[in-house]
C-alpha positions in Angstrom: -24.9 107.9 -9.1 -26.1 104.9 -7.1 -28.5 104.3 -4.2 -26.6 103.7 -1.0 -28.5 101.9 1.8 -28.0 103.7 5.1 -30.5 101.7 7.2 -33.0 98.8 7.1 -35.8 98.0 9.5 -38.2 95.1 9.7 -41.4 94.5 11.6 -43.9 91.7 12.0 -47.2 91.5 13.9 -46.9 90.8 17.6 -48.5 87.4 17.6 -47.7 84.4 15.5 -49.0 80.9 14.9 -46.9 77.7 14.5 -47.4 75.8 11.3 -48.5 72.8 13.4 -51.4 74.8 14.9 -52.1 76.6 11.6 -52.9 73.4 9.8 -55.3 72.3 12.6 -57.0 75.7 12.4 -57.2 75.6 8.6 -59.2 72.4 8.6 -62.2 74.4 9.7 -62.1 76.4 6.4 -61.9 73.8 3.7 -61.6 70.1 4.9 -64.7 68.0 4.8 -63.1 64.5 4.8 -60.3 62.8 6.7 -58.4 62.3 3.4 -58.5 66.1 2.8 -57.2 66.7 6.3 -54.3 64.2 5.7 -53.5 66.0 2.4 -53.5 69.4 4.1 -51.2 68.3 6.8 -48.7 67.0 4.2 -49.0 70.2 2.3 -48.3 72.4 5.3 -45.3 70.2 6.3 -43.8 70.5 2.8 -43.8 74.3 3.0 -40.8 74.2 5.4 -42.5 77.1 7.3 -42.3 76.8 11.1 -44.3 79.9 12.1 -46.1 82.9 10.7 -47.3 86.2 12.1 -50.7 87.7 11.4 -52.6 90.9 12.4 -55.6 88.6 12.9 -54.1 87.0 16.0 -54.4 88.8 19.3 -53.6 88.6 23.0 -56.5 86.4 23.6 -55.0 83.6 21.5 -54.3 80.4 23.3 -51.5 78.1 22.1 -51.5 79.8 18.8 -55.2 79.7 18.3 -57.2 83.0 18.2 -60.0 83.0 20.7 -62.1 85.1 18.4 -60.8 84.9 14.8 -61.5 87.5 12.1 -62.5 84.5 10.0 -65.5 82.4 11.2 -65.3 78.7 10.3 -67.1 77.5 7.2 -70.9 77.1 7.7 -71.6 75.5 4.3 -69.9 74.5 1.0 -70.6 77.9 -0.6 -69.3 80.0 2.4 -66.5 82.2 1.2 -65.9 84.1 4.4 -65.6 87.9 4.9 -66.2 90.2 1.9 -63.4 92.1 0.3 -64.8 95.3 1.9 -64.5 93.8 5.3 -60.9 92.6 4.6 -60.0 96.0 3.3 -61.3 97.6 6.5 -58.8 95.6 8.4 -56.0 96.6 6.0 -56.8 100.2 6.5 -56.6 99.8 10.3 -53.6 97.5 10.6 -51.2 98.2 7.7 -50.1 101.8 8.7 -48.9 101.0 12.2 -47.0 97.9 11.1 -45.4 99.9 8.3 -44.5 102.7 10.7 -42.7 100.2 13.0 -40.5 99.1 10.2 -39.9 102.6 8.9 -39.0 103.9 12.4 -36.5 101.0 12.8 -34.9 101.9 9.4 -34.5 105.5 10.4 -33.0 104.6 13.7 -30.6 102.2 12.0 -29.4 105.1 9.7 -29.4 107.7 12.5 -31.8 109.9 10.5 -34.4 112.2 11.8 -37.8 111.7 10.2 -38.0 115.3 9.0 -34.9 114.9 6.9 -36.7 112.4 4.5 -37.4 114.1 1.2 -39.0 111.2 -0.7 -41.3 108.4 0.4 -41.9 105.2 -1.7 -44.5 102.8 -0.4 -45.0 99.2 -1.7 -48.1 97.0 -1.1 -50.2 94.5 -3.0 -52.6 93.3 -0.3 -54.7 96.3 0.3 -56.1 99.5 -1.0 -57.4 102.7 0.8 -57.1 106.4 0.3 -55.6 108.0 2.3 -53.4 105.0 2.8 -50.1 103.8 4.2 -48.1 106.8 2.8 -50.2 109.3 4.6 -50.2 107.1 7.7 -46.4 107.1 7.7 -46.2 110.9 7.4 -48.5 111.3 10.4 -47.0 108.6 12.6 -43.4 109.3 12.0 -43.4 113.1 11.7 -42.3 113.2 8.1 -42.5 116.6 6.5 -46.0 117.2 4.9 -44.1 118.2 1.8 -42.4 114.8 1.3 -42.8 113.6 -2.3 -44.8 110.4 -2.4 -44.8 107.5 -4.8 -46.7 104.2 -4.4 -45.7 100.9 -6.1 -48.9 98.9 -6.0 -50.1 95.4 -6.9 -46.7 94.2 -8.2 -46.6 91.1 -6.0 -43.6 89.4 -4.2 -41.0 91.4 -6.1 -42.6 94.8 -5.3 -39.8 95.9 -2.9 -37.3 95.5 -5.7 -39.4 97.8 -7.9 -39.5 100.2 -4.9 -35.7 100.2 -4.7 -35.5 100.9 -8.4 -37.7 104.0 -7.9 -35.5 105.0 -4.9 -32.4 104.8 -7.1 -34.0 106.9 -9.7 -35.0 109.5 -7.2 -31.5 109.6 -5.6 -29.9 110.0 -9.0 -32.0 113.1 -9.8 -30.7 115.0 -6.7 -27.7 114.7 -4.4 -30.0 116.1 -1.7 -32.6 113.4 -2.0 -33.1 111.2 1.1 -35.4 108.4 0.3 -37.5 106.1 2.6 -38.9 102.9 1.0 -41.5 101.0 3.0 -43.1 97.7 2.0 -46.1 96.3 4.0 -48.3 93.3 3.3 -51.2 91.7 5.2 -51.4 88.5 3.2 -53.4 86.7 6.0 -56.4 89.0 5.2 -56.8 87.0 2.0 -57.2 83.5 3.5 -59.5 81.6 1.2 -62.2 79.1 2.1 -62.9 75.8 0.3 -60.9 72.9 -1.2 -59.1 74.5 -4.1 -55.5 73.4 -4.5 -54.0 76.8 -5.5 -55.7 78.5 -2.6 -54.6 75.9 -0.2 -51.0 76.5 -1.1 -51.4 80.3 -0.6 -53.2 79.7 2.8 -50.2 77.5 3.9 -47.4 79.8 3.1 -48.3 83.5 3.2 -48.1 85.8 6.2 -47.9 89.4 7.3 -44.9 91.8 7.7 -43.3 95.1 6.8 -39.8 96.2 6.0 -38.2 99.6 5.1 -35.0 100.9 3.6 -33.6 104.5 3.9 -30.8 105.7 1.6 -29.3 108.4 -0.6 -26.7 108.8 -3.3 -24.2 110.1 -0.7 -22.3 107.7 1.5 -23.7 107.0 5.0 -22.0 107.1 8.4 -20.6 103.6 7.7 -18.0 102.9 5.0 -19.7 99.6 4.4 -22.8 100.8 2.6 -24.7 98.3 0.5 -25.1 100.1 -2.8 -27.8 99.3 -5.5 -26.0 99.8 -8.8 -28.3 98.1 -11.3 -31.8 96.6 -11.7 -33.1 94.1 -14.2 -36.5 92.8 -15.2 -38.0 90.3 -17.6 -41.3 88.6 -18.4 -40.7 84.9 -18.8 -42.0 83.5 -22.1 -45.3 81.5 -22.2 -46.0 82.0 -18.5 -48.6 84.7 -18.3 -51.2 82.6 -16.5 -48.9 80.6 -14.3 -49.1 83.1 -11.4 -51.9 85.7 -10.9 -53.3 87.8 -8.1 -56.9 89.0 -8.7 -59.5 90.8 -6.6 -62.5 88.7 -5.8 -65.6 89.4 -3.8 -64.1 87.6 -0.8 -60.5 88.8 -0.8 -57.7 88.7 -3.3 -57.3 85.3 -5.0 -53.8 83.9 -5.7 -53.4 81.4 -8.5 -50.0 79.6 -8.6 -49.4 76.8 -11.1 -47.3 73.8 -10.2 -45.5 74.5 -13.5 -43.8 77.7 -12.0 -40.7 76.0 -10.6 -40.0 74.3 -13.9 -40.3 77.5 -15.9 -38.0 79.3 -13.5 -35.5 76.5 -13.7 -35.4 76.6 -17.6 -35.7 80.4 -18.2 -33.9 82.1 -15.3 -30.3 81.4 -16.1 -30.3 82.5 -19.8 -31.8 85.9 -18.8 -29.6 86.2 -15.8 -26.5 85.6 -17.8 -27.5 88.3 -20.4 -28.4 90.8 -17.7 -25.3 90.4 -15.6 -23.1 90.5 -18.8 -24.7 93.9 -19.5 -23.4 95.0 -16.1 -19.9 93.8 -16.7 -20.1 90.7 -14.5 -21.2 87.1 -14.5 -23.0 84.5 -12.3 -19.6 83.1 -11.2 -18.5 86.5 -9.8 -21.6 87.0 -7.6 -20.6 86.3 -4.0 -24.0 86.3 -2.3 -27.6 85.6 -3.4 -30.8 86.9 -1.9 -33.5 84.7 -3.3 -37.2 85.5 -2.6 -38.6 82.4 -0.9 -41.9 82.0 -2.8 -41.8 78.5 -1.5 -39.3 75.7 -1.1 -39.8 74.5 -4.7 -39.2 77.9 -6.1 -36.1 78.3 -4.1 -34.8 75.0 -5.3 -35.6 75.9 -8.9 -33.6 79.1 -8.6 -30.7 77.3 -7.1 -30.8 74.6 -9.8 -30.9 77.2 -12.5 -28.1 79.3 -11.1 -26.0 76.4 -9.9 -26.1 77.1 -6.1 -25.7 74.8 -3.1 -28.1 74.9 -0.1 -25.6 77.0 1.9 -25.8 79.7 -0.8 -29.4 80.5 0.0 -29.5 79.5 3.6 -30.8 82.9 4.8 -33.7 82.7 2.3 -34.6 79.4 3.8 -34.1 80.8 7.3 -36.5 83.7 6.7 -39.1 81.4 5.1 -39.0 79.1 8.1 -39.3 81.9 10.7 -41.8 84.1 8.9 -43.4 82.4 5.9 -43.8 84.3 2.7 -44.6 88.0 3.5 -44.7 88.9 -0.2 -42.9 92.2 -0.9 -41.2 92.8 2.5 -39.6 89.3 2.5 -36.6 90.2 0.2 -35.8 93.1 2.5 -35.8 90.8 5.6 -33.2 88.7 3.7 -31.1 91.7 2.7 -31.2 93.0 6.3 -29.8 89.8 7.6 -27.1 89.6 4.9 -26.1 93.2 5.6 -25.9 92.7 9.3 -23.9 89.6 8.9 -21.4 91.4 6.6 -22.1 89.1 3.7 -19.7 89.3 0.8 -20.5 91.3 -2.3 -21.5 91.7 -5.1 -24.9 90.4 -4.2 -27.9 89.7 -6.5 -31.5 89.8 -5.1 -34.1 88.0 -7.2 -37.9 88.0 -6.8 -40.9 86.7 -8.9 -44.4 87.9 -9.4 -47.5 87.6 -11.7 -46.6 87.8 -15.3 -44.6 85.5 -14.8 -42.1 88.3 -14.0 -38.6 88.2 -12.6 -37.0 91.2 -11.0 -33.4 91.5 -9.9 -31.1 94.0 -8.2 -27.3 94.1 -8.1 -25.6 95.4 -4.9 -22.0 96.2 -4.4 
């Protein structure tokens, strides 16, 4: 059996900030010289991000600037901002309602009543609490208290693909299983202070969002179900420290080496050829690609490795420009747009995470 997608829903925080305003705001958290401000402006422009949403923005924001931001400006060189405990308090407050909006949209898209869901899979790498998002979804949506819960935690940007693999496994165990997968990330809670190149890149590209999928092994109301038929995974050789996501005293700290795109460009295609061959297909037979936009250079490295033109990953660039990198929900935003635009299949979705790990999913 396979996992048939019956509905997808997405949600982002109500308020957003343009990249133009974001770089002006960011100067108060790490720039001490005019040269640093020039470099930061160039970096933000190179991201190809136009706007990003954050739970830290509110209705008192003016022209994209928060009137009373969660993060106070740097007071001295050693200032690292709010503690991890303070950031996690915001996660516990703000993640469940955002996740619930995405999950409710997915249920509505499928025409499912909440109390028909039998299994709940949650995905997140930007916060921890117990009870957490899964319990919040049960209470907010009216899911059955007996729903079976599974959490996919701290997997990074490809986490939603791991969640879909879990959903497929659950659907294959029972024809009666109805699975809700929900990914939510509040990346903006981990904005880092100081002039540290890897942190500056993360500050410039990450944002907040949530996305959900509902599905089962049985066909949905539409004859055009997108069906997950296979998943693949690999750790790329000699890349363990090129991407990491660690818990510090002042939020979670992302390390992203400039070598990542080069490793992807060299290593992705050989593994992809081998995996697709095991599924009875080949790169040339894939009609549509859903590439996680970890950044413009990572997108370009994927395209170069696979042999794609810019039009082949236009929706990935579109989502990056409109929302930034929301970590795990991002790939579901892309799949949602491909599905709604009746993109051709088979489709392969690809994401990357610490390890350096690659995850892929094949849809028909």
